[in-house]
N, C-alpha and C positions, 0 to 999 in steps of 0.2 A: 462646514467645518473641514479643514485639510487633514489628510493623513497625519501629518506631523503633530497636529493638534489632538487628533484622535489617539495617537501613540503615547500620549501623556498617561493615559490610564486604560489599561487593558486587563481583560479577564479571561481565563482559559477554564472551561468547565471540563471535568474528566481529565485534569492535568496530570495525574499519576499513571494513566494508561501509556501504552506504547506510542500512540498517535499524539496524544495531548502533551506528553513529555518531549516529545521531538519538536512539536510546534513552539513549546516554551522555550526551547533552546535557540530556535531561530528568531522568535520575536523578541526576546530579552536581549539578544545583540543588537538588534535595530533600535531598540529603545535606549540602550546604553550609548551607542553612537550619536545619538540626538543629545542625550544628556550631557555628553561630554563637549558638545559645541560651546563656545564662549558664551554666546548669546542665551543659552539655556542653562547654565550653571546653577541659576537660583530658581529653577523650576522643579517641582516635585513630579517625579515619573514613578509609576506604580504598576508592576505587573502581579496580579493576583492569581494564584494558582489553586484551583478548587477542586477537591475531591472528597469522596464520602468516607474514606479510611485514613485514619491517623498514621497507621502503619504504613500504608501505600506512601503517603506524604513523606515519610521518613526516607523511604527508598528514592523518592523523588528528589529530595535535598541532595543526597549523594550523587545521583545521576546528573544533576544540573552543575555540580561542580566538576565532575569529570568531564562532562561534554563541553562545558564552557572552556575548561583549560586546553582541551584538545583543539577547539576552534581558535583559541587565541594563538596557540602554537602555530597555526597554520597562516597566521594573518600578521606576522611581525612587522612587515614593511607598512601596513595600514596603521597599525598600532603606533609604530614611531612617529609616524606623521600627526596622528592624534594626540600624541603626548610630546611634541616637539618643544614645547614650552615648559616642560616640567625638567628642571635642571637636576631634580634629585633622582630621576629615572634614567639610568645609564645602561645597565645590562638588559639583554632581551628577557631575561628571567623576571626582572623587576617590573618591566613594562607588561609582560604577561600576567603577572600576579596582581597588578594594580588593575588591570582591566577585568579580570575574573572577579576580583573583590567589589569593585564598582557596580559590576552587572549583578552580582549576587545581592547587592544592597537594594536593588530595584524590586526584589521578589518578596511576595508575601503568601506563605503556605498557610491554607485553612480549609476547614470543612464547613465554614459558615457561608451559607449562600447570600446572606444579606450583603456582604462585602462588595457584591457585584454592582451595587447601586450607583456608583459614581462612574462605572466604566463606559468608554465611549465606543469600544470595540470589544465584541465577545466572540471568542472561538469556542464553538461546542464540539467536543470529541468523545462523548459518552457511547456506550454500546449500541450496537444498531438494532434498536428496538423501537418501532413506531410509537407504542404507548408512553414508554419512557421519556423518548425525546420530545413528545408533544407537552408532556407533564412538566418537564424541565423548563421548556421553552416558554411555556404559560407562566411558570414562576418568574422567569427572567424578565418576561415582558412586564409584570406587575411591579417588579423590584427596580428595573432600570429607568433611565431616562427616556423621553419619548422620541429622542433623535439617536439612540444608540442603535448600532449596526451589528448584525449577527452573520457569522460565517460558521455554516455546519460542514463538519467533516464527514457527513454521512456518504457511504459507499454505495447506496442501493435506493433509499426512499426518496420518491419524488419531492422536490423542494416546494413545489406549489402545495402539495398535500400538507406538509408541515407549516407553511405560511398560513393556509386557511384555517386549519385546526388549532394553530397557536395564536392567531389573529395578530400577526406581526404586520400586516399591511405593507408588504413588499420590502421590509427591512431585514431580510434574510437571504443569503446565496448560498449556493452549494459550493464548497472549497475543499475538494477530496484530495488531500495530501497522500502520497504514497508511502509505504512502510519500508525503511524508517525515513521520516521526513528530513532528518538532518543531512541524509545521503541521497535520497531520491530526489532527481530534478522535476519529477512531473507533478503537476497540480491539474486535476480536472475541474473546470468551472461550469457550474450549472445554474442558470437564472431561473427563477420561478416567473410565472405570469406577470406577477406585480413588482418583481425586483427593481428598486428605483435606479436610475441612471447614476445617482450619486454612488450607490454601493457597487455598481458594476464598475465604475471608475476608480473606486478605492480598492477593489479586489485586484484590478489589472496593475495598479501601483505597488500594492504589497508584493505581488508576484515578481515585478521588476526588480524591486529592492532585495528581495531574497534570492534573486537571480535563479528563478524557477521557470521552468517551460511550461506555460498556461495552455491548455487545449480546451476548447469549449465542447461541451456536451449538452445535447438537448434533454429536457425534463422529462426522461422516460426511465422507469425504474431499472436499476442496474448500471445505468449510464453506458459509457462505452467500455471502459476497462472491465468491470464485473460483469457487464451484459456479454461480453466475449468470453471471459475466463470461466463463468459459471456454465455455459453451455459447452466450452471445451472440456472441462473437467466432468461433466455429465456424460460426454461422448466416451471418455476413457472408463467411467464407472459402468456403463452399459456394455462396452466391450469385455469387461472383467466377467460380467454376468454371463455374457457368451462362451467365454473362454474357460470358465471355471470347472465345467464338466470334465474336460480333458486335462487341464493343468492345476485344478484346485484353486481356490482363491489366492493363495500366496504365489503360486505361479503365475496366474493371470495379472496380478498387480505388478509383479516383476517385470513381466513382458511388457506391459503397456508403459510402465515406468522408463524402461531401457529404450523403447521405441521412440518416446516422445523427446528424450534427451539427446541420444546419440544419433538416430536416423534423422530426426528433425532439427539436429543443432540448436538446441535450446540449452540455456544456463543449468536448468534442472528439470528433472522429470516431472510429469504431471502430478504424480502422487506426493513427490517431494515438495512440490509447491502447495498442494492443498494441505500437507503437513505444517508447512512454514506458515500459512495463512491461519491455520487452525481449523480442524474438521468442524467444530461448533460455530465458527465464524462462517464457513462456507455453507453450512446447513441453514444458517440464519439468513444469508444472502438469498438462497434459493426460496426460502419461505417468504421472504419480502417481495421478491419478483413475482412468485407465484400469485400472491394477494393481489399486487397491484396490475399485474398483467393479465390475471385470469388464465394462466397458462398452466395447465395440470401436468404437462410433460417436466416441469422444473421441480422433480423430486427423485430422490434415489433411495430405495429401500435397504440398499447395501451400506449407504452412508449413514441412514438413520439408525442401522443395527450397530454400527461402529461407535456413533455417538451414545447409544444406550448402553454400550459397554465400557463407557468412559475412556474410549481411546480418542483422544482429542487433538494431540499435536499442539503446536504453538511453541513458544519458547519460555525458558527459565529466565529468571531476572538477570542473569548473568550473560543471556543471549545465546546459550546452548540450546540445540533443539531437543524438544520433548518428542517421544515416540508416537507415531501416529499409524498410517498404514505401513510405514517402514520403521525399523528400529534403528537408532543411532548411537554410535559411539564416536566422540570427538567430532560430532556434526557430520559423519560419513554413515551412510547405510549399511547395516550389518545384518539385517534380517527383515523378514515380511510377516505381518499379521495374517492369520487365517481366522476370519470370523466364525466359521463353523466349528473349529476346533478350539477356538478362544485362546489361542497362543501364538508367540512368534516363532517362525521357522528360520534359524539361523542360516546365513548364507554357507552353504557347503560347496567346495570347489567342484566336486563331481556333478552335484546337482545343477550348478550353474552352467557348467560346461555342456551338459546334456540339453538344457534349454536354450544356451547361446547357439548351440549347433543347429537347432530347429528354425530359429529365427534368422541366423547369420551363418549358414552351412559353409560358405567360402571364406569365413573369418575376414571379411572386408574390413579395412581400417578406416575409420570415419575420421575426417579432421574435426577436431573438438572446437566447441564454442569458444572457449577462452583464446584459443589460437587465432581465430577469425575476428575477435573483437576490435582490435585496433589495425586490421590488415588493410591497406588501401586498395588491395584487389580482391576484397571479400565478396563483391557482386559476382565477379567472373568465378571465383572459386566456388561459391555456392550453386551457381548455374551448373558447373561441372559435377558437384556432389549430387545434385538432384537428377541430373542426366544419367549418371551412373546408377543412381538409385532405381531410375525407371528400366535400366538394362539389366537389372540383376536377376529379375524374374524369381524371387524367393518369397516365401511366405512373409517373412520379416520386412521385406522391401514392399510388398503389398499392402501390409497393415500401415506401414508408414505413409504410404502415398495415400491411402484412404483417409487417414487422419489430417494429412496436409490439405486434402480436398475439403473435408469437413470444416477445418480452420477457416479456410477461405470463404465457405458457404456461410458459415456463422458471421464473418465480418460483412458480407455483402447483404445479409438480411438485416443487420444494423443499419445500413444504408437505407434500404427499402422501407423499414419500419420508422425511419426518420430520428433514430437515436443519435446519428452523427450526419453531418452535413457534406462531409468528403471521405474518400479513401484514405486521403493524406492524414485526416484527424485520427482515423482508426489505426492506421500504421504508427503514427506518432505515439499513441498511448500504448500500444503493445511494445513498441521498441524502446521508449522511454520509462514506462511504468513496470514493465515485465523484463526489460532487459533482452528482448529478442534482438538478433541482428538482422532481421528482415521482417517486413511487415506481413500480416496474413493476406493481404490482397496483393497478390504477386504474380508473375508470369512463370513461375517454376513448375506449375502443373497445368 
């Protein structure tokens, strides 16, 4: 069966979540484009969006319309070509609305798992929990056709483990979109031991049509992206434990967050990133990796205390950042949580100036990540930046260079452990999935 044929009936499980909803936007547009071809006008196309909560599905309905409208507004040239024979559609607004309406007509929102029975492709995007995923995949196996193919958005659970325990006999592949799927270009692709050649080819074609950058990862828990991110985050968490005696928890978090963002030229500090992902998600990631790798170092008492206090981060339905390690106002950090005192310490200019003086006594001005993002000479400027960092001889520069060394060490370990096949693949994941402007395997240190 070709991809075009499989795209006639698709189901997304966990469709109301932030990953499932993004995948729904992408797949629905591809299905609509097929449906609008003259030869397909009489065919029935159906994208079934399944979640356990009716309330969540209500939110998904609104989200789909909003996102489809945004996508259509960016594709007016393509849509004019699609609707070139429609004399009743003249203005861009008419064409855009028609495409949104026709795409929306393909959607079926439901909490009923039984509706998956006719799907030829199923995207699974539920919570990162082995037992729940296996239970759901077993249900899907029993409900679906014998040739249905499954793409799991798991971010850390080995695909072979899911395949064997759900009895899918190679009809599953890891297809790890990055958040948010509508914007992020990266998809990590993970084949199980038995993943069929047909599914590998289908997965590659889907990525091509969605204009995604596909990077292969070997089937080892955490894969490339989270295999690196988890250890990068743990390094920062452990440094906080070292620094807390002198600077308190809130001071130590502030220091490591600023070091990782400004000194290492990243889009956000390491604790902002964990807040964005969600402390509970990060905690779950460590648990899964600890289980499958038997690596007892993949744990943080500090993180566990934060989660126990219900300081979880993540985003509101509006996209606004929830409070985590840092407190946010209009998505900007305005304070830091102290786990011992169980409260946020709001940024005070005198307090910040005192700590900033310790880590950057000469008040060195670093070129920001955003300024280098599209700079044709960013490689040269990054080399200059890190050369200057090495010559600063301050405590802050020492912290930053140690972090840079650890980041590279983590990446090189992924190669040694066979998680990735090349340094280029590791760098591609961090640069595309995490928006770094340089890969962790580099010559800056």
